Legacy VTK file of the C-alpha trace (Angstrom):
# vtk DataFile Version 3.0
C-alpha trace
ASCII
DATASET POLYDATA
POINTS 658 float
34.728 12.954 26.123
34.072 12.619 22.194
31.474 10.232 22.952
29.750 12.314 25.632
29.408 15.683 23.242
27.858 13.638 20.536
25.370 12.581 23.280
24.856 16.033 24.205
24.664 17.186 20.584
22.176 14.814 19.404
20.382 15.566 22.785
20.191 19.195 21.676
19.164 18.515 18.171
16.186 16.287 19.196
15.380 18.535 21.554
14.746 21.960 19.590
14.334 20.189 16.335
11.170 17.934 17.779
9.879 21.072 19.780
6.848 22.530 18.666
8.984 26.059 18.063
11.056 23.241 15.615
8.557 21.935 14.170
7.089 25.082 13.489
10.515 26.744 11.923
10.476 23.748 10.075
7.633 24.421 8.474
8.146 27.882 7.288
10.919 26.314 5.516
8.832 23.703 4.055
6.445 25.853 2.995
8.678 28.274 1.554
10.738 25.645 -0.271
7.779 24.030 -2.157
6.349 27.428 -2.705
9.353 28.300 -4.495
10.531 24.829 -6.156
6.363 25.126 -7.375
7.252 28.598 -9.056
10.377 27.840 -10.378
8.429 24.378 -11.714
6.285 27.013 -13.313
8.259 29.703 -14.563
10.785 26.629 -15.914
7.859 25.056 -17.523
6.295 28.705 -19.185
9.879 29.161 -20.163
10.531 25.859 -22.062
7.565 26.546 -24.035
8.326 29.959 -25.286
11.991 29.367 -25.578
11.270 26.642 -27.896
8.645 27.997 -29.818
11.067 31.099 -30.378
13.732 28.497 -31.467
11.536 26.555 -33.718
10.481 29.809 -35.521
14.289 30.731 -35.562
15.003 27.018 -36.825
11.883 27.646 -39.415
13.633 30.720 -40.577
16.946 29.477 -40.918
15.758 26.082 -43.122
13.570 28.215 -45.573
16.758 30.757 -45.639
19.168 27.735 -46.911
16.753 26.004 -48.985
15.842 28.838 -51.127
19.169 29.720 -51.444
20.500 26.018 -52.359
17.720 25.885 -54.499
18.655 29.641 -56.413
22.096 27.961 -56.789
21.071 25.103 -58.578
18.193 26.874 -60.687
20.754 29.070 -61.811
23.809 26.666 -62.452
20.597 24.229 -64.826
19.952 27.680 -66.544
22.861 28.313 -67.574
23.818 25.267 -68.570
20.990 25.357 -70.604
22.116 28.249 -72.619
25.823 26.984 -72.959
24.118 24.027 -74.412
21.714 26.015 -77.001
25.401 26.998 -78.215
27.199 23.337 -79.131
24.461 21.861 -81.239
27.499 20.743 -82.853
30.636 20.308 -80.482
33.574 18.819 -80.924
36.982 18.277 -79.349
38.600 21.721 -78.551
34.791 23.606 -79.039
34.448 24.197 -74.949
37.643 25.929 -74.988
37.403 28.167 -78.160
34.645 29.988 -76.076
35.211 32.823 -72.884
33.763 30.389 -69.939
35.989 32.031 -67.286
32.802 33.259 -65.705
31.746 29.480 -65.100
35.048 28.762 -62.773
32.692 30.215 -59.843
29.812 28.424 -60.586
31.528 24.949 -61.358
34.678 23.078 -61.437
34.556 21.815 -64.935
32.476 20.848 -67.929
32.026 18.113 -69.934
30.288 17.149 -73.158
28.405 14.228 -74.082
27.121 12.569 -77.012
24.110 10.518 -78.097
26.206 7.378 -77.255
27.681 8.366 -74.076
31.150 9.231 -74.957
33.092 11.863 -73.609
33.383 14.314 -77.145
34.961 17.307 -74.819
35.696 18.896 -71.999
37.216 22.023 -70.043
39.407 22.926 -68.605
40.860 19.809 -69.973
41.580 16.972 -68.042
43.665 14.191 -69.586
41.744 11.004 -70.579
38.833 12.313 -70.187
38.117 12.787 -73.994
36.784 9.699 -75.342
35.548 7.847 -72.063
32.571 5.714 -72.033
29.995 6.955 -69.290
27.512 4.856 -70.689
27.706 2.505 -67.314
26.765 5.959 -64.850
23.402 6.181 -64.125
22.931 9.987 -64.450
23.869 8.695 -68.422
20.904 6.352 -68.777
18.559 8.998 -67.673
19.405 11.469 -69.626
19.266 9.271 -72.552
15.783 8.021 -71.183
14.087 10.797 -69.875
15.829 14.092 -71.241
15.314 16.868 -68.693
17.539 18.731 -66.814
19.095 16.460 -64.132
21.070 16.327 -60.574
23.059 13.351 -60.179
23.985 11.294 -57.253
27.530 11.946 -56.076
30.219 9.733 -57.676
33.901 9.673 -57.538
35.406 11.169 -60.738
37.010 8.212 -62.689
39.742 10.648 -64.248
40.130 13.303 -61.321
39.471 10.983 -58.314
37.344 13.303 -56.313
33.944 13.426 -55.054
31.649 15.156 -57.250
27.682 16.104 -58.328
27.402 16.608 -62.343
24.308 18.994 -63.259
23.202 18.080 -66.583
20.914 19.239 -69.141
19.902 17.664 -72.363
21.797 18.615 -75.986
19.668 18.321 -79.486
20.770 18.387 -82.734
19.143 21.280 -85.515
16.323 18.854 -86.281
15.677 18.094 -82.310
16.955 14.956 -81.727
18.788 14.037 -78.782
22.365 14.513 -79.265
23.834 14.249 -75.813
23.935 16.408 -73.025
26.236 19.067 -71.758
27.122 18.302 -67.589
28.650 20.925 -65.032
30.903 19.228 -62.623
30.702 20.381 -58.590
33.006 19.099 -56.672
31.049 18.269 -53.196
34.068 18.702 -50.884
35.659 22.474 -52.211
32.141 23.867 -53.855
30.617 26.984 -53.396
27.463 25.445 -53.406
28.627 23.637 -49.593
30.362 26.532 -47.965
28.806 28.972 -45.048
27.179 26.464 -43.500
29.216 27.041 -40.253
28.178 30.708 -40.015
24.701 30.012 -39.288
23.047 31.413 -36.411
22.796 27.661 -34.781
24.952 28.159 -31.524
28.086 26.197 -30.196
26.222 22.482 -30.779
23.710 23.597 -33.696
24.145 22.422 -37.391
23.328 21.382 -40.911
23.236 18.473 -42.444
23.025 18.141 -46.680
21.970 14.388 -48.055
20.596 13.310 -51.134
16.936 11.445 -51.417
19.031 7.680 -51.118
20.558 8.911 -47.945
24.468 9.935 -49.367
25.804 12.986 -47.453
26.534 15.971 -49.544
27.500 18.091 -46.388
28.086 17.205 -42.466
29.956 19.435 -40.185
31.979 16.312 -39.223
32.107 15.185 -42.534
35.748 13.868 -44.374
36.576 12.740 -47.816
35.054 10.200 -49.895
31.174 9.235 -50.108
29.506 8.792 -46.692
26.229 7.000 -46.725
24.199 7.793 -44.162
23.201 4.251 -41.936
19.999 3.670 -41.462
20.388 2.435 -38.266
22.248 5.599 -37.429
19.467 7.906 -38.745
16.746 9.607 -36.650
13.077 8.883 -37.623
12.669 11.958 -39.004
14.746 12.440 -40.850
14.039 8.988 -42.399
10.070 10.831 -43.433
12.024 13.713 -45.160
13.604 11.182 -46.867
10.403 10.207 -48.133
9.530 13.586 -48.775
8.625 15.158 -45.777
9.385 18.775 -44.914
8.516 20.105 -41.721
9.877 20.442 -37.651
9.822 18.228 -35.405
11.747 17.238 -31.914
12.905 14.115 -29.899
15.672 12.028 -29.397
18.271 11.771 -31.975
20.423 8.309 -32.608
22.807 8.881 -30.248
19.978 9.600 -27.842
20.446 13.064 -27.416
17.664 15.382 -27.735
17.083 18.350 -30.435
14.960 20.719 -31.891
14.650 19.573 -36.059
13.806 21.312 -38.909
13.791 19.868 -42.869
13.516 21.244 -46.037
13.202 19.287 -49.486
15.586 21.170 -52.613
13.135 19.869 -55.238
15.429 20.539 -58.368
17.975 18.581 -57.225
16.339 15.510 -54.698
17.707 16.861 -51.860
17.142 17.271 -48.244
18.198 20.334 -45.875
18.710 18.390 -42.510
19.004 21.813 -39.501
19.924 20.507 -35.826
19.405 22.410 -32.231
20.615 20.682 -29.433
17.747 20.474 -26.563
20.658 20.894 -23.743
21.799 24.316 -26.302
18.232 25.587 -26.290
17.586 25.428 -22.588
20.859 26.602 -21.095
20.062 30.487 -20.918
16.911 29.477 -19.525
18.301 27.072 -16.701
21.232 30.122 -16.140
18.025 32.239 -15.118
16.591 29.600 -13.428
19.632 28.866 -10.893
19.810 32.652 -10.603
16.209 33.028 -9.410
16.609 29.572 -6.856
19.942 31.187 -5.108
17.760 34.313 -4.236
15.027 32.607 -3.005
17.766 31.005 -0.739
18.864 33.967 0.318
15.276 35.297 1.361
14.738 32.309 2.971
18.173 32.483 5.217
16.891 36.174 6.088
13.402 35.301 6.375
14.433 32.201 8.898
15.632 34.466 11.841
12.765 36.651 12.248
10.329 33.760 11.857
12.106 32.349 14.828
12.218 35.227 16.897
7.547 35.223 15.994
7.239 31.511 16.770
8.974 32.207 20.256
7.258 35.032 21.748
4.502 32.946 20.064
4.958 30.221 22.307
6.336 32.300 25.496
2.854 30.680 27.586
3.695 27.076 26.258
6.754 27.447 28.145
5.447 28.772 30.924
2.446 26.158 30.719
5.585 23.217 30.995
6.698 24.837 34.039
3.897 24.435 36.000
2.702 21.281 34.778
6.175 20.410 35.777
5.495 21.694 39.564
1.841 20.318 39.700
3.813 16.784 39.161
6.238 17.671 42.207
3.122 18.502 44.744
4.548 22.468 44.283
1.523 23.348 43.383
-2.209 22.228 43.045
-3.133 23.773 39.725
-2.444 26.171 36.357
-2.558 29.510 36.685
-1.406 31.790 33.041
-2.340 35.043 32.171
-2.623 34.847 28.840
-5.617 36.248 25.746
-4.856 33.049 23.944
-8.535 31.712 24.060
-7.221 27.886 22.826
-4.716 28.275 25.698
-7.319 29.441 28.368
-9.309 26.812 27.350
-6.325 23.983 27.691
-6.043 25.086 31.088
-9.277 25.220 32.375
-9.719 21.245 30.856
-5.784 20.242 32.408
-7.270 21.609 35.991
-10.293 19.700 35.649
-8.643 16.772 34.824
-5.827 17.139 37.579
-8.930 17.833 40.564
-10.537 14.609 39.012
-7.493 12.734 38.652
-6.327 13.612 42.693
-9.866 12.460 43.964
-9.438 9.354 41.395
-5.913 8.453 43.041
-7.309 8.937 46.631
-10.195 6.395 45.955
-7.989 3.717 44.749
-4.918 3.955 47.311
-8.019 3.270 49.950
-9.079 0.555 47.217
-5.765 -0.877 47.361
-5.695 -1.026 50.946
-8.840 -2.780 51.099
-8.257 -5.334 48.836
-4.612 -5.944 50.034
-5.915 -6.402 53.136
-8.317 -9.121 52.277
-6.333 -10.867 50.225
-3.499 -10.971 53.081
-6.147 -12.032 55.517
-7.412 -14.953 53.328
-6.549 -18.754 54.264
-6.382 -19.655 50.720
-3.303 -18.763 48.339
-4.039 -14.987 46.922
-1.362 -13.440 43.809
-2.392 -10.281 42.020
-0.749 -9.300 38.671
-1.018 -6.149 36.572
-2.260 -6.130 33.073
1.652 -7.481 31.500
1.522 -10.757 34.212
3.725 -9.234 36.504
2.899 -10.144 40.146
1.817 -7.391 42.130
0.871 -9.136 45.378
1.447 -12.581 46.991
0.080 -13.255 50.693
1.456 -14.927 53.187
-0.793 -18.321 52.603
0.482 -18.658 48.814
4.148 -18.064 50.008
4.318 -20.859 52.610
2.176 -23.680 50.445
4.642 -22.384 47.298
7.727 -22.510 49.635
9.013 -18.884 48.294
10.485 -16.454 50.000
9.965 -12.595 48.808
10.466 -10.690 46.762
8.567 -13.565 44.279
10.076 -13.613 41.125
7.213 -15.202 38.028
9.987 -17.153 36.103
11.563 -18.824 39.725
7.977 -19.839 40.467
7.790 -21.077 36.746
10.858 -23.174 37.268
9.488 -25.381 39.869
6.046 -26.603 37.314
6.227 -30.170 36.525
8.589 -30.599 32.933
5.237 -31.514 31.434
2.808 -29.107 32.490
5.180 -26.096 31.688
4.885 -25.685 28.826
0.714 -25.761 28.073
1.003 -23.889 31.280
2.842 -20.692 30.073
0.675 -20.627 26.859
-2.662 -20.836 28.381
-1.329 -17.764 30.673
-0.211 -15.880 27.484
-3.365 -16.670 26.349
-5.092 -15.516 28.863
-3.221 -12.225 29.289
-3.731 -11.558 25.423
-7.691 -11.893 25.492
-8.381 -11.081 28.827
-9.688 -14.614 29.462
-10.308 -16.030 32.994
-7.245 -18.572 33.835
-8.591 -22.228 35.064
-5.533 -24.521 35.157
-4.386 -27.755 37.441
-1.192 -28.730 37.312
1.776 -30.518 39.640
4.290 -28.466 40.979
7.648 -29.370 42.910
7.344 -28.221 46.555
10.664 -26.989 48.743
11.196 -30.131 49.128
11.249 -31.629 46.312
7.893 -33.400 46.747
5.219 -33.675 44.640
1.618 -31.374 44.731
-0.992 -30.653 42.923
-2.541 -26.912 42.165
-5.642 -25.575 40.798
-5.557 -21.889 40.480
-8.218 -19.969 39.029
-7.251 -16.295 37.975
-9.935 -13.612 37.151
-9.270 -9.997 35.028
-9.879 -6.945 37.148
-11.840 -4.581 35.799
-12.734 -0.826 36.181
-14.784 1.301 34.299
-14.839 -1.736 32.161
-10.934 -1.725 31.333
-8.848 -4.257 32.413
-6.172 -3.383 35.173
-4.818 -6.523 36.101
-5.734 -10.346 37.332
-6.694 -11.292 40.861
-6.386 -15.582 41.702
-6.555 -18.228 44.435
-4.446 -21.335 44.460
-5.382 -24.217 46.216
-3.782 -27.343 47.311
-5.810 -30.704 45.494
-2.962 -33.077 45.861
-5.276 -35.388 48.136
-8.012 -35.001 46.362
-6.508 -35.895 43.065
-4.811 -38.923 44.971
-8.214 -40.011 46.078
-9.777 -39.619 42.281
-7.224 -41.200 40.861
-7.599 -44.372 43.135
-11.647 -44.102 42.292
-11.004 -44.104 38.837
-8.556 -47.247 39.193
-10.741 -49.041 41.368
-13.838 -48.780 39.131
-11.802 -50.309 36.310
-10.083 -52.949 38.140
-10.938 -56.122 39.493
-9.781 -55.872 43.405
-8.747 -59.965 43.684
-6.466 -59.601 40.455
-5.664 -56.272 39.698
-6.379 -57.032 36.286
-9.039 -54.636 34.717
-12.638 -55.142 34.828
-15.148 -55.850 32.240
-15.753 -51.782 32.334
-11.901 -50.797 32.219
-11.752 -53.587 28.953
-14.512 -52.353 27.254
-12.849 -48.707 26.933
-9.966 -50.217 25.786
-11.291 -52.389 23.561
-13.188 -49.384 21.960
-10.296 -47.263 21.500
-8.542 -50.225 19.889
-11.201 -50.348 17.577
-11.784 -46.661 16.684
-7.423 -47.014 15.583
-8.913 -49.773 13.536
-10.779 -47.615 11.723
-8.858 -44.636 11.518
-5.688 -46.209 9.914
-6.383 -50.089 10.083
-4.219 -50.807 13.264
-4.309 -54.567 13.726
-5.396 -55.747 17.127
-6.089 -59.510 18.460
-8.281 -60.631 20.821
-8.232 -63.645 23.347
-11.356 -64.975 25.380
-11.489 -68.040 27.737
-12.760 -69.253 30.871
-10.691 -72.151 33.173
-11.842 -75.883 32.580
-13.477 -77.521 35.384
-12.829 -74.584 37.670
-16.018 -74.721 40.012
-14.628 -78.556 40.721
-11.473 -76.828 42.314
-13.489 -74.064 43.929
-15.601 -76.415 45.514
-13.704 -79.237 46.333
-10.475 -76.913 47.940
-12.242 -74.067 48.940
-12.615 -69.951 48.155
-9.051 -69.886 49.382
-7.679 -72.396 46.778
-9.543 -71.024 44.169
-8.727 -67.600 45.187
-4.992 -68.644 44.576
-5.533 -70.660 41.151
-7.165 -67.068 39.541
-3.425 -65.573 40.851
-1.719 -67.969 39.431
-3.682 -67.684 35.710
-3.058 -63.810 36.566
0.494 -64.057 36.554
0.941 -66.517 33.341
-0.955 -64.062 31.679
1.351 -61.203 32.912
4.214 -63.779 31.879
3.379 -64.249 28.111
1.984 -60.732 27.537
3.726 -57.285 26.661
3.425 -54.235 28.887
1.327 -52.688 26.333
-0.937 -55.246 26.071
-4.467 -55.086 28.335
-5.256 -58.259 30.336
-8.821 -58.217 32.129
-10.957 -60.898 34.254
-14.469 -60.366 33.322
-15.799 -62.263 36.237
-15.626 -65.618 37.809
-13.373 -67.639 35.869
-13.948 -65.551 32.272
-10.985 -63.803 31.426
-9.617 -61.559 28.317
-6.305 -60.455 26.622
-6.224 -57.266 23.907
-3.251 -57.521 21.624
-2.780 -54.054 20.068
-0.560 -54.521 17.264
-0.622 -57.967 16.323
-2.424 -59.915 13.752
-4.061 -63.607 13.742
-1.193 -65.473 13.699
0.619 -64.226 16.282
-2.350 -64.049 18.575
-2.327 -67.822 17.935
1.183 -68.669 19.477
1.116 -66.002 22.056
-2.326 -67.891 23.245
-1.335 -71.511 22.554
2.134 -70.714 24.801
-0.674 -68.989 27.756
-2.476 -72.482 27.686
0.424 -74.456 28.118
1.688 -72.612 31.081
-1.493 -72.506 32.649
-2.013 -76.604 32.207
1.834 -77.012 32.922
1.192 -74.660 36.869
-0.164 -76.620 39.883
-0.701 -75.598 43.242
-0.128 -78.076 46.274
-3.070 -78.231 49.440
-2.942 -80.903 51.602
-0.699 -83.290 49.906
-2.882 -83.070 46.498
-2.253 -80.925 43.402
-4.468 -79.251 41.798
-4.152 -77.811 37.890
-6.739 -76.331 35.284
-6.340 -75.786 31.632
-7.999 -72.884 29.765
-10.505 -72.773 25.818
-9.171 -69.984 24.402
-11.080 -68.397 21.466
-8.232 -65.982 19.277
-10.189 -63.035 16.551
-9.303 -59.822 15.626
-11.178 -56.619 13.691
-13.097 -57.121 10.742
-13.236 -54.728 7.690
-17.004 -55.917 8.177
-17.186 -55.537 11.908
-19.944 -52.877 12.793
-18.693 -51.919 16.699
-16.688 -54.033 19.339
-19.422 -56.960 20.060
-19.031 -58.441 16.322
-14.832 -59.237 17.518
-16.111 -60.297 21.152
-18.784 -62.127 19.643
-16.363 -64.073 17.562
-13.912 -65.118 20.417
-16.219 -66.160 22.510
-17.964 -68.152 19.811
-14.167 -69.577 19.293
-14.004 -70.134 23.095
-17.189 -72.040 23.061
-15.786 -74.672 20.254
-12.550 -75.180 21.915
-14.380 -75.786 25.145
-16.993 -78.086 23.221
-13.831 -80.000 21.303
-12.442 -81.501 24.545
-10.935 -77.998 26.173
-7.454 -77.154 27.306
-7.272 -75.837 23.187
-7.152 -72.904 21.167
-9.481 -72.198 18.352
-9.342 -69.293 15.432
-12.889 -67.620 14.633
LINES 1 659
658 0 1 2 3 4 5 6 7 8 9 10 11 12 13 14 15 16 17 18 19 20 21 22 23 24 25 26 27 28 29 30 31 32 33 34 35 36 37 38 39 40 41 42 43 44 45 46 47 48 49 50 51 52 53 54 55 56 57 58 59 60 61 62 63 64 65 66 67 68 69 70 71 72 73 74 75 76 77 78 79 80 81 82 83 84 85 86 87 88 89 90 91 92 93 94 95 96 97 98 99 100 101 102 103 104 105 106 107 108 109 110 111 112 113 114 115 116 117 118 119 120 121 122 123 124 125 126 127 128 129 130 131 132 133 134 135 136 137 138 139 140 141 142 143 144 145 146 147 148 149 150 151 152 153 154 155 156 157 158 159 160 161 162 163 164 165 166 167 168 169 170 171 172 173 174 175 176 177 178 179 180 181 182 183 184 185 186 187 188 189 190 191 192 193 194 195 196 197 198 199 200 201 202 203 204 205 206 207 208 209 210 211 212 213 214 215 216 217 218 219 220 221 222 223 224 225 226 227 228 229 230 231 232 233 234 235 236 237 238 239 240 241 242 243 244 245 246 247 248 249 250 251 252 253 254 255 256 257 258 259 260 261 262 263 264 265 266 267 268 269 270 271 272 273 274 275 276 277 278 279 280 281 282 283 284 285 286 287 288 289 290 291 292 293 294 295 296 297 298 299 300 301 302 303 304 305 306 307 308 309 310 311 312 313 314 315 316 317 318 319 320 321 322 323 324 325 326 327 328 329 330 331 332 333 334 335 336 337 338 339 340 341 342 343 344 345 346 347 348 349 350 351 352 353 354 355 356 357 358 359 360 361 362 363 364 365 366 367 368 369 370 371 372 373 374 375 376 377 378 379 380 381 382 383 384 385 386 387 388 389 390 391 392 393 394 395 396 397 398 399 400 401 402 403 404 405 406 407 408 409 410 411 412 413 414 415 416 417 418 419 420 421 422 423 424 425 426 427 428 429 430 431 432 433 434 435 436 437 438 439 440 441 442 443 444 445 446 447 448 449 450 451 452 453 454 455 456 457 458 459 460 461 462 463 464 465 466 467 468 469 470 471 472 473 474 475 476 477 478 479 480 481 482 483 484 485 486 487 488 489 490 491 492 493 494 495 496 497 498 499 500 501 502 503 504 505 506 507 508 509 510 511 512 513 514 515 516 517 518 519 520 521 522 523 524 525 526 527 528 529 530 531 532 533 534 535 536 537 538 539 540 541 542 543 544 545 546 547 548 549 550 551 552 553 554 555 556 557 558 559 560 561 562 563 564 565 566 567 568 569 570 571 572 573 574 575 576 577 578 579 580 581 582 583 584 585 586 587 588 589 590 591 592 593 594 595 596 597 598 599 600 601 602 603 604 605 606 607 608 609 610 611 612 613 614 615 616 617 618 619 620 621 622 623 624 625 626 627 628 629 630 631 632 633 634 635 636 637 638 639 640 641 642 643 644 645 646 647 648 649 650 651 652 653 654 655 656 657
């Protein structure tokens, strides 16, 4: 039940989704979606440019405000220290305590007076252990001794207080204008009013301020803890690296943690500090993303309201097509002869007229085709030759009675069943040729062996030609003939043309062909072969004395000896009269000499009895093989023949190698 419901649902979806109505409605959805996405993309791009520019201006304003404020605070503190330093030309322990400096506690956490030898001579508020301490090792003390101008030190940890401090220093001079040391105002980094209030800036939830020295030591960070943190070079963003070298400006990009942000950088020149403001891009674009989301949802609501209206309009517009489909079905079932639909759509009216014309021509063509088909079947059925017809895929559509009788098959005729009776050696190349014929639309001509109904082997000759109608292939028509008798006759004629009728050995023509084939193998792959040539010694005397019957029997006896001494792959031949030759493929000279000697001994040992007398013959055998200098087979034949002649001149009944 579930499977049937799933199939019904799938069929319904396929029917409606892939119909013209479904595709038009889908097109409306796609166009509306693309239009909405395009407008949203343009709106987002315009909005991001506007939001980024407005936030960049805001960030620039805040950066200028903070840098100016800190600059004024530092300059104010340095001015206060300079005025106080002018009053402390002759300072000593307790000098600072005598004055009324309570107002300075709002600016500094403490004051120290240092002499020209970098010894602390006075402090206020007094901290035990500070007076009398040598601070010459401090970099700011060395700076004041060498430069003698207002200076803000790098953050350091006080040796007495143990707190993180920044010292603002101004030089002191005596009445003669000589350097007498410096006055320093201590600012506590973690609790000074100088670094307060940055968390209340209008930078949103994620925006923050960072203040650092040009050397990379942090003075203020929203996540800063106690101590003297230093900006790790690998953790710094590239724009901050530029700011540490004196650059000012605004930038946007990824920070070291991978988040994107807008940033602004300003220099605090009196203290050689940097102010950096960061505003995460996610926070910048959050309001715009919320607005775009609301717009997208409204676009979806409009699409939802638009779809039913568009579906109704499409349904009304396509009603004539529905009637057209029903009439086409009736036309196919023979219930009507033409299409008749009243419509004002010019395109649909044109389609109906063209369809009626095509249908009229189709009916005429079908009638003519039926007549031709009946005529063709009549001709093929009456043919005494085996005939068949296939479609363009090679499937049999017609087989006449003569072919069924010839092949011993009964209807229905299946091509695979027919192919099983083809000889194993002929089946694969025949199937390949048949497939090539179907693929390339070429004529099929083939002769092959076929197993008849009773298992007998017959030869078939098949000719098939492509049927073309108006230049188009519609199938194949073929004729099948039994050529078994002709094949036997041809095979007999081929055998007689190359064999000696008396001995059954190869004659000169047949032996010459095999000798040339062996020579070709020698030229291609250096396959060795040996040649034996010999004739019978004193055979003419035996033939004259004993008669031709004795001569023929003697030749048969020599033929039997050759068959006994050679392999089935060797080629034995009678050149004529009492001349014989043997081709030994794959043998070298030493092997050929052993075979030749054994053959000579066997022939010499055999004898024929006639009228109480025993007749024997001997042979003079010449042996040769293919040489690299041979140009034709005549070269090796000439050497073997010459070796045979040498054996005969040396007394006959011997074997000589060329």
